[in-house]
Structure formats: structure tokens, C-alpha cells
N, C-alpha and C positions, 0 to 999 in steps of 0.2 A: 504493500500500500504506500501511496505517496501522500505526504503531509504538506499542506499549504499554511504557512505562518503569515498572518496579516499583522502588520505593525504600523499603526498610525504614529506619526512623529511631528512634534511641534516644540521647537526650542529645547533640544536635548543634547547640546554640544558636549556636555560633561560625561554623558553616559552612552551615547549612540554607538561609538566604536566598540565598547566593551559588551554591550548587549548583543550586538550582531555577532561578535566573536563567540559568545556563549551559546547563541542559537545555532550557529554553524557547527559547534562542537557536539550537538545532539546527534547521536548515531542513528539517523534515519534518513531515508531519501526524502528530500523536501525542496520546496521553493519558498523563498522569503520575499513577500510582497510588501514593500515599504511605501507608504504614502506620506510624502514630505508636505506638511500642511501649511506652507507659507511661513516658515520659520524666519525670524529676524536676527538670529545669532549666527554662529558659524556652522550650524548643522548641515546646510546644503553643501558647503565646501568639503566637510568631512565625508559626507556620503559620496561625493564625486570621487574622492581618493579611494574609498572602499570599493566602489564598483570597478574602478580601474584595476585594483589589485585582484579582485575576484575574477575578472575577465582574463587576466594574465595567467591565473592558476588553472583555468579551464576545468573548474570543479562542477561536474554534471550533477552531483548529489546535493549541491547547495546553490542552485540558481537564485540570483538576486535580481529582482525587478524593482526599480524606483520610479514612482509616479510623482511628479512635481506639481503642486498646486500653487498658483500665483499668489493667492491670499488664503488666510485661514478660513476654513469652512466648518471645522469641528470633527470630533472623533467619529461620530456616526456617519457623516458624509464620507469620511476617509475609508471607513470599512465598506460602505456600499460601493464606493469606487473600486476598491481592491477586489471585491467579489467578482467583478467582471473579468478579472485576469486569472482567477483561480483555476488550476487544472488538476489539483490533488483530490484524493478520495476523502480526506479529512481536513477540516479547517480549525485552526486555533487562533485566538486573539492574543497578541503579545504586546504589552506596553513597552515603550522605549526607555524607561527608567530601569532601575535595578531592584524594584520592590518584589518582583517575582523571579523565581529561579528557573531558568530554562532547562536545567538538569532534571526538573520534574515533569517536563512535557511528556516524556514517554509514559510516565505513570498516569497522567491525566487522560491520554488518548487510548490507553490500554483496553478499557471496556469497549470502545468502539472498534478497535482492531480485532478484538475477540468476538465481535458481533453480539455482545451482551447488552449494548446500549447504543443509542443514536445521538444522544446529547450528554455531555459530562461537564460538570463544573468543578474546578479546584476549590475546595473549601478551606479558607483560612481558619475558620472556627474549628473544624474537625482536626486541623493540623496543630492546634494548640500553640500557635506562634506567639511571639512576644510583642504583640502589636502596640502595647499601650503603656508607654513609660511617661506619658505626659497627659495633661488635661485635654489638649487637642486630640491626642490619640484616642482617648476614651470617647470623645464626642463623635469621632469617625466610626468607632466601634458601635456605639449605640445607634448611629444612623444606619449602618449596615444591618444591624440586628432588627431594627424596626421595619426596614424594607423587606427583609426576609419573612418576618412575621406577617406583614401585610400581604405578601404574595401567597403565603400558605392559607391565610384566611379567605382571600378572594378567589383563589384558583384550586383550592383543596390539594395543595402540594405539600411536600415535606422536604424543603431545602433549608440549608443553614446559612448560605452565603450568596444571596442574590447579586450583590454588586461586585463580585469577584471579577478580576480581569480574565483569568484563565477559564474561558468558555470554549469548549471543543464540540464540534458538530460533524456528523456525516455531511459531506458537501451537498448531497442530494436534499437533505432536510433543510439546510440553511438557505440554499438557493430557491427553495419553495416557500420561504417566508418573505412576504412583501414588507420590506422595511421602509420606513419614512423618516427615521431618526436623522438628526443633524449633529448632535453632540453626545454628551454622556447618557442621554436617554436611550442609547442603543441597548444598554443592559436591561432595563425594565421592559422595553418594547419586545426584544427578542424572547425574553423569558415569558412574557404574557402570551405571545403568539404561538410559541412552541407548546406551552401548556394547553392553550385553547384547541390545539390540534390533537390533543390527547396523547402527546409524546412525553414520556417520563423523563425527568432530568435526574441523572445519577450524579453522585458526588464522590470525590476522592480527597483525602487530606493533603494539603500543601503547606509549605512554610511561607512566611511573609516578613519582609523587612521594610517597614513604612518610612517614607521620607516626610519632612515637614514642608509647610508652605514656603519657608525660607529656602529650602533646598529645591523647590520647583513643583511641589504638588499643586495641581490645577483645579481639582474638584472642590466645590464649596457648598454652603448651606442652600443656596438657590437651586443647586442640582438635586438636592433631596426633595424639595417641593415639586420640581419638575418630574422626578421619578414617581412620586406618589400620584400625581395627576396622570401620568402615562399609564400606570397600572390600573387606575380607575377607568380611564378612557377606553382602554382596549378590553376591559372586562365587561363594560356595560354599553358602549356606544359603537364599537367596531367589530 
């Protein structure tokens, strides 16, 4: 089976080279589809060098495609754009920071490869990571916990980590979900629409190393309210 790794990128000059190195190190045949979402730092220049190096290595198991957006459109738009280029059997979303460990990708997609599941989320809750050494960390934790609880109540599901980045799908399933998201509402929208199709979401434990707003974290309180509205909207109106 071939894996497609979708990586939206915006202003990640400090981490982009390392995260690509770690994804390439995953021992699977894969393609990495990077959507550069109008960065204003040195991310674009770094990506140009990475693609030159990768082309010179002629590494057929680690094809890298870079899609450049002239201005920022948001994570959801980036994912929708990347889906048009997907040729793998399985799709996973990978953030361009270092909060999630690509060494765990194989574990996340294992149930799909074994044909035991069609959708798998990497659960930070089940992984018992050390997410929360600060007040802001606890706020993020409670936000994720409340969204997961909301999903379970609205959609009769049993998931522990709805807003996790590590979401893996059978490509056939994901391409048959009509997505409208523009930004971080990708997570609640795809969760809602998968569950409404009657597809079970499995979970596997993963580790998590959160960064702070000062270090570049981009999601905020406004996105929590948007996520709640998204879950309600697709439960009752779409």
C-alpha cells in the first residue's frame, strides 16, 4: 500500500526541514504533498532547497510535491487542494511543526493497512502524553476534551480526541467526503461527515509535544467556537 502524507505549511521556517526529514524516515512507500500556504518567513526558500535535494536523490519511495499558494487560505483549503494530487491508498494529515511524531505514523495507519478500519485517529488522550505543564496547556486540553464530548453526544460516537492532527483515512473514504472547510474547521467537519456516513472512527494512542503561542501555535479560542458551530451545523442542517 502507498501512503499519501498531506502537510499544510504556513510560516514554519524553524521546523519544516526537520519535519520533512522525519516523515521521509518513515519506512513506507509514500508521497508527501506539501501545500505552502502563503508563508511570509523563509519557509518557501527552505522548501525550494529541499525539493532540489530530493530530486537529486531520485528517491521513488519519498516523492515530494509542493503546491505554492500566493496568499494564505487556511489549513482546510490546503488539505482540499492537496487531495486533488493524492495517489496513495491511505491519507494522513501531518502538521509542519514538531508536536506530532512521524515515527508513529505506521502505528496510526496500521488498522487501515490490516483492513480492520477505514478511519483512524491518533489519540493524545489515550497516549497519556505530557501535554499540560502550563495554564494555557490545560485550556487547550479542556477545549479538546469538550469537543470530543460534544461529538460523542451529537453523533453517538466514542472518540477521545476529536481535534487531533493525526487523522488517517482510506483514500476512497476521504475523497467521498464533500469538504467545505477553509481553516481549522477541517477537523470537526470531516469527523461529522464520516460519522454521519456510518463509518466508525478507530483510535490508537500517540504521544504529543505541544508548543506555545510564542513558539508558533496558531489555533485559538475563536476556532473552538467555530468547531462547535461546525459540529452542530452538519448534525442538524446538512
